[in-house]
N, C-alpha and C positions, 0 to 999 in steps of 0.2 A: 143799601137803603132799607131801613127798618120801619114798618108800619106799626103804630100804636092804635089800639081800638078799645073802646068801652063797649062791653056786651050790652045788648038791649035790656036784659034783666037787671043789670046793675044800674043802668041809666034810669029805669023805671023806679027802682027802689030808692035811689038817691038823686032826685031831680035837680038838686042844687049843686051838683058836682061841677067843679071847674078845676082843670089840671093844666098847669103851665109846663110845657116841655121845652127846656132850654138846652140847645145842642151846641157842642163845641167840637170842631175838627182841627187837627194839627196842634193839639194841646201840648204845652211844654211844662211838665210837672216837676222837672228837676231844677228849674231856675227859681230865684227868690220871687215871692209874690208879696211885695210890701203893703199893698192896699188891703190884702186879706189879713196880714199880720196886724195891721192897724185896726181893722174892723173887730177882730177877736179881742185885742187888747182894750179897745174902747168899751166893749160890752162888759168885760171883767172889771174895768175901772168904775163904770156906772153901777154895777152890782155892789161893788165894795163901798161906794159913797152913798148908796141908798137912793140914787136918782132913777133907778130902773130895776125891775125884777122880771124873771121869766113868767110867762103865763102859766097858771096852774089849772087844775081840773075844775075850779069854780069859774074860770073864764069861758065865755060862750065859744071861743075858737077851739078850746080843748074839749069842752062838754059835748059839742056836736060829734066829735069822734068817739067819745065814750058811748054815746047813744047808738052810733053806727055799729060799734063793736058788739054791744049787747044784742043788737038786732040779728047778728049772725052767730050768736051763742058764745061769745068770748067775753070773759070778765076783764074789763079794761084796767082794773087795778092790779091784776096779776100779769096780764100781757098788755103793756101800755103802748099807745101810739108813740111814734118815734119822738115827736116834738115834746110830748109830755115827759117821757123818760129822760130826754136830754135836759129839759128844764129842771127837773127834780135833781139830776146829777149836778148841774151847775149851781143851783141854789145851795146844795149841801157842800160842795167842794170849793165854790167860788171861782172856778175856772172851767173853760171848755177844753175837751181833749184835743190835742194836736195830732192829726193823723198824717195828712199830706195836704199841699195847698188846695187842691180841688175839693177834697172832702171838707177841709176847714172852711172853705168859702161857702158851701151850701149849709154847713152847720151854723155858721154865723148868721146867715140870712134866715134860716129856719127859726132859730131861737129869738132873733130880734123881732120877727113879725108874728110869731106864734103859729106857724104853718108847718105841717109835716113836709119833709124833704128827703130825697134819696137820689141815687145815681146808678147808672149802668154803664159798664164798658161795652160799647156796641160791638167791638170786635169779638166779643165772647157770647153775643146773643145768637140763638139758633132760630132763624125764621122771624116771624112777626111777634109782637107782644100784645096780649089780650088782658084787659082788666075784667075779670069774670069771677063767678062763684066756683070754688073748688068742687071737684066731683068726689073727693075722698080717697082717690087712688094715686094722686100725684106725689112726687118726692121733692123735698126741699133740703138743701144743705146750708145751714146758717153761716153768715159771714163770720170768719175767724174760727170755724169748726169744720174743717174739710173732711173729717172722718165721721161726722154726724149726719144721719138721714132722718128727717121728720116727714110725717104725712099730714098735710093741712086738713083741718076739719071740714066735713061736707058742708057746703054753703058759705064757708069763709070767703071773703073777697080777697083775691090774689092778683098779682101780676104774674103772667106765665108766658113762656115761649114754647116752642115745639119740644124742647128737651126737659122742661120741668118748671117749677115755681121759682120766680125771681124775687118776690117779696111776699111775706106772710102777713095776714091780717091787714091787708091794704097797704099799710105803711109801718108796721111794727119793726120788721127787720129784713134787710136785703140778703141775697144769696152770696155765697162765697165765690161761685163761678164768675159772676159778672162784677165783682168788686172793683172799685176804682183805686188805682195805685199811681205812683209817680210816673210809671211807664205808660199809662193809658193815654191814648192820643185822640180817640173818637168816643165822646161821652155824651150821654143823655142825662140831664139833671131834671128831677121832678119836684114840683111844688104843688100842693093840693089844698082845696077847701071844699066843704060840703055846703057852704053858705054863699053861693054866688051872688044872690040878690044884695046881700049886705056886706060881703067880704071880697067881691070880685075885684074891686079897685085895689084893695090891699094886696091881693095876689099879684096883680099886674105890677104894682110898685115893687114887690119883692122879686119878681122875675127880672125886672129891669136892673135892680140892684145886683142880682146874681150875674146877669149878663155883663154888667160893667166890670165886675171883679174878674171875669174870664177873658174879656176882650183883649187885654194887653198880653195875654199868654196863649193865644190861639190864632190860627190862620183865619178861622171863620166862626161866627156864632150866629144863632138864630133863636127866636122864640115862637112857639106854636101853642095853641090852646085846644084842649079836648073838653067837650061837654056833651050833654045829651043832644044838643042841637048840632054839634060838630063831633060825631063820635069816632072819627078816624083822621089821623094826621101822619105824615111821614117825617122821620127824623132827619132826612136830608134837606 
């Protein structure tokens, strides 16, 4: 059982925070996921025919994250929120990257709804997970770069467990240690907004959509919500 917590200082600084924690146990990543394949193909077709496009930095959903990044000293045009970077890549290439079914599922939901998303293999988490400001001494190894070690900036919002930082700049990039692969069977997926009063319903819709994509390929799924009013939830 892993506990996820929002630190009081983060809750105070970002009172509109709402985070959906979508958990899956007994996940089967090696079988075909036709609904996920269809969701990705559908987005690409809509982009191609001009009926839909990814949210960009002029969209309030993305702009709110740019404002948050600047508040802790990060230039969001150099280090972009995950959904912003994913949208720019898709707009340029016309396609979403295919990684594995679980990652493709949260990428499709993220880009469709303009909400940052990520995931952690819970079997590689050490202790509990805190969403807090970095103290400047922690270490982070970026996804796909197992030999790289970074030190998050003092005051940067991070996800961290007892062994180190799991996500830099709140949702810019996840860590290599807790990456989700086809072999991952116990996973926590994250969807986030800083605009709960106006975007809370959108987040709940996105969380349901993600859970629906996971349900046919897992023994059990659940959705929990973190906010300043509910600053702690369990992944079990």
